[in-house]
N, C-alpha and C positions, 0 to 999 in steps of 0.2 A: 272770451272768444273775443277777437278782433272782427270789426265790421267789414263788408266788402271794400270800403273807401279806404282804411288804414291799409289793406293788404295788396291793393291793386295801384300800383303807382302812377299809371295815368290817370284815373280819378282823383287820386290824392294831388295832382298838381292842376285838374281840371277844379277842382273845391276851391283851391288856394286862389285862384284866379276870379273866382265870384266877388263882387262886392254887395254891402248892405244896397247898394242903387240897383243892383241886379234883382236882388230879390223883392225891393220894394215893387219894381216893373212888373216882375211875375205875378205877385201878388195883386196888383192892380188890374192886371190883364185877366185873372182867375174871376176877380171879383166886378168885371164886367159883361162878362159871359155865363155868371152863374149867378143864382141866388140863393146862397148857403142857407136863410133863413128858411125859405120853402123848403129846401132839402131837407131840412131837420123836423120841418113839421111845425115850424114856431111861426107861420105866416098869420099875418093878422088878417 
């Protein structure tokens, strides 16, 4: 069964335009506003 990105041409175009730099920037923003260790219960 194809995923929504594969069946929606507009989403497919959007995904094609995402670069590795975009993904790194988004991950960095998430890391700045959340502490994943705390959320998962591994905080020291």
